[in-house]
N, C-alpha and C positions, 0 to 999 in steps of 0.2 A: 504494500500500500504506500502511496505517495504521502509523505509527511513533511511538508515545507515548514520552516521556522516562521515565526512572526515577521522577521525581517525579510525573508524570502517573499512572503505574501505582500508586504508593503512595497518591496522593490517591483514585483510583478505589476501591481496596479499603477504605480507611478510611471513605470516604463510604458505600459499600455497607453496611458493617458498622454504621455509625451509623444509617442508615435502618432497618436491621433492628431495632436496639435501640429506636428511637423510634417505630416503626410508621409512619414516613413512606412515601409511595408510592415505589416503586422500579421501574426499568426491568426487563425480563426478564433482561438480562445481569447487572444488579446483584443480582437475586434469586438467580441461579445462583451468583454470586460469594459472596454471603452464606451460601448453603447450604454451600459448601466451607469458608468460614471457620468456620461452626458445627461442622463436622466436625473441625476442628483447634483444640481449646481451648488447646493449647500456644502458639498464636500470638495469642490474644485480647489479651493485654497489649501486644503490639507494634502492634496495630491500634487501640488505645484512644484515642490522641491523635495528631493529624495532625503537629504540630511534631516530636514524638519520632520518628514514623515517617519523616519527611523527613530527619531528622538521622542516623538509624541507619546504620551501616556494617557490611557483611557481607563480610569478606575471608577468613573461614575460620580466622583466627588464634585466635579464642576458642571454636571448636568449634560455634558457632551456624550454623544454615543460614539462608538467606535466605527468609523466609516469603512475600515478594512474588513471588519466582521460583517457589516451590513452588505457590502459589495460581494464578499465571499459567499454569503448565503444566496444572493441573487444569482451568482454564477453557478452555484451548486444546483439550485432549483432549475435553472435553464438547462443544465446538462441532464438532470433527471428527466425533465420533460422531453428532451430530444431523443432519449433512448428508452423512455417509458420505464424507468427503473427507480423506485420499486413499481412493479406492475400496477397500472391503474392511475399513476400520478398524472400522466398527460391529460387524461380525460377529466380527472378531478380538478386540475388547474383550469382547463378550458371551461368547465361548468362554473367554476368560481369567477373566472374572468367575465363570463357572460352575465352572471348575477350582478357583479360589481361594475360592469361596463368598462373595465380596464385590466389588461394583463399585468400592469405594474402593481395596481392595488391588490390583485389576486396573489402576486408573489409576496407582498407584504403580509397578507393574511397567512399564506403558506409558511412563512418564516416562523410564525408563532407555533405552528404545528411541528415544524422541523426542530425548532429549539426545544420544545417539550419532549420530542422523541429522544433527542440527544441527552437532555437532562435525565430523563427516566433511565436511559441506558447507563449513564454514569453512576446514578444512584443505586441501581440494582446490580450492576456488574454484568449485565447480560448484553448481548448484541442489540443494536438498534432494531426496533420493531417497525419495519417498513409498512406492514399492513395497518398498524395503528396510526401511523403517519398519514397514509392515504385516506383512511377513514376520517381522520380529523379534518383534512382538507375537504372531503365530500360533505361532512356535516356543515362546514362553513358555507359550502356552495348551495345547500338546500335550506338554509335558515329562512 
């Protein structure tokens, strides 16, 4: 399994955003990342300079959310939908996007479910429960 460090993740997003700004060639995953960054102008300043991005701390004490975590979740959910893994996530996200009128808003809702699945896994010591995750997204789609 690929396990990048926090600095690797920050470097990836900053470089993807820099490539977008300069018009440099980007990999498909960098393009998707840059699309999500573009959708979050509130984070552009935090991704403008690598040294600042690497030095930033997000402990919640100042009310700021971690843009790298947020963007990583967008990227994860995009990848999950593209390969429909866990099975059913593509349809659940599509239903949620239809209900909310926005694929972006649907991803934000799905992040809550993804975060809960990961929290439950960490607390129980069991593998992540993909079925519970998909069901959580489905429930949000049918409220």
